[in-house]
C-alpha positions in Angstrom: -107.2 -155.8 139.8 -107.4 -155.8 136.0 -109.4 -153.5 133.8 -113.2 -153.9 133.6 -115.2 -153.6 130.4 -118.9 -152.5 130.2 -120.8 -152.9 126.9 -122.8 -149.7 126.2 -124.2 -149.9 122.6 -123.5 -150.9 119.0 -124.8 -149.7 115.7 -124.4 -151.1 112.1 -123.8 -149.1 108.9 -122.2 -146.2 110.7 -120.1 -143.8 108.6 -116.8 -142.8 110.4 -113.8 -140.9 109.3 -110.7 -143.0 109.9 -107.9 -140.7 111.0 -104.6 -140.6 109.0 -101.5 -142.1 110.5 -100.0 -139.6 113.0 -98.7 -139.4 116.6 -102.4 -139.8 117.6 -103.2 -142.7 115.3 -100.9 -145.7 115.6 -100.8 -149.3 114.4 -101.2 -151.9 117.3 -99.9 -155.4 116.6 -102.0 -158.4 117.7 -101.6 -159.1 121.4 -103.2 -160.8 124.4 -104.3 -159.6 127.9 -105.9 -161.1 131.0 -109.5 -160.0 131.4 -111.0 -159.3 134.9 -112.5 -162.8 135.0 -109.1 -164.5 134.5 -109.7 -165.3 130.8 -107.0 -164.5 128.3 -108.4 -162.2 125.5 -106.7 -162.1 122.1 -106.8 -158.8 120.2 -106.2 -158.6 116.4 -104.0 -156.0 114.6 -105.7 -152.7 114.6 -105.2 -148.9 114.4 -105.7 -146.9 117.6 -106.6 -143.3 118.0 -107.0 -141.5 121.4 -108.3 -138.1 122.3 -109.6 -136.1 125.2 -113.1 -134.7 124.7 -114.3 -132.4 127.5 -112.1 -134.3 130.0 -113.2 -137.8 128.9 -110.5 -140.0 127.3 -111.9 -141.5 124.1 -110.0 -144.4 122.4 -111.1 -145.5 118.9 -109.9 -148.9 117.7 -110.2 -149.5 114.0 -110.0 -153.3 113.1 -109.6 -154.6 109.6 -108.7 -151.1 108.2 -106.2 -151.1 105.4 -103.6 -148.3 104.9 -105.6 -147.2 101.9 -108.5 -146.5 104.2 -106.6 -144.2 106.5 -107.9 -140.6 106.2 -111.1 -141.7 104.5 -114.8 -142.3 105.4 -115.6 -145.9 106.0 -119.0 -147.6 106.7 -119.2 -150.4 109.3 -120.1 -151.6 112.8 -119.4 -149.4 115.8 -119.3 -150.9 119.3 -119.2 -148.7 122.4 -117.7 -149.9 125.7 -116.7 -148.1 128.9 -113.4 -149.4 130.2 -112.4 -148.8 133.8 -108.6 -149.3 134.2 -107.1 -151.0 137.3 -106.4 -147.5 138.7 -110.1 -146.6 138.3 -109.7 -144.3 135.2 -112.7 -144.3 132.8 -111.9 -144.7 129.1 -114.6 -144.7 126.4 -113.8 -147.3 123.8 -115.2 -147.2 120.3 -114.4 -150.3 118.4 -115.0 -150.2 114.6 -115.1 -152.9 112.0 -115.6 -152.0 108.3 -118.4 -153.7 106.3 -117.0 -156.4 104.1 -119.8 -155.8 101.5 -120.6 -152.4 100.2 -123.5 -150.9 102.3 -125.2 -147.5 102.3 -124.3 -145.5 105.4 -127.4 -145.1 107.6 -125.8 -143.4 110.6 -123.1 -141.0 111.5 -121.4 -140.9 115.0 -120.7 -137.8 116.9 -120.3 -136.2 120.3 -122.4 -133.5 121.8 -122.3 -131.8 125.2 -125.5 -131.0 126.8 -126.3 -127.6 128.5 -125.4 -129.2 131.9 -122.1 -130.5 130.7 -123.0 -134.2 130.0 -121.0 -135.7 127.1 -123.2 -137.7 124.8 -122.2 -140.1 122.0 -124.8 -140.1 119.4 -125.7 -142.2 116.4 -127.6 -139.9 114.1 -129.6 -141.1 111.1 -127.9 -139.5 108.1 -131.2 -138.4 106.4 -132.7 -137.1 109.7 -129.8 -135.4 111.6 -132.1 -134.1 114.4 -133.1 -137.5 115.6 -131.0 -139.3 118.2 -130.8 -143.1 117.7 -128.8 -143.7 120.8 -127.3 -141.2 123.3 -125.3 -142.2 126.4 -124.6 -140.0 129.3 -121.2 -140.5 130.7 -121.7 -138.2 133.7 -121.8 -141.1 136.2 -118.5 -142.3 134.7 -116.4 -139.2 135.3 -116.5 -135.6 136.6 -115.9 -132.6 134.3 
């Protein structure tokens, strides 16, 4: 069985800090893989950063990022997916593409943990940080 992908959300004009190149941020050359439905998916060159947030593996993929943008804030489109590997492991994927044209950042992305231990990915309006635009509970996807 191959990996399964579930689309969760996307938001435009999100400001994110692109990590610097390190052991946790690596360049991934273009490649192909077979999707769960038998289709071949082509993936362009990108930078990948993985981390563990409260027991949840989070993989951020930065497409179209130049070496000059590493370590800097960039504005663009953030797409969120839940990947279930062939072994059943849940990985939260955040795919990011920078805006081609200069745009004003409208949102910032961050994680919060609720009082009952639910990890939430939030897109907060920059001028109104207390307002959630989108929040996803990943409790059904993994156990803390």
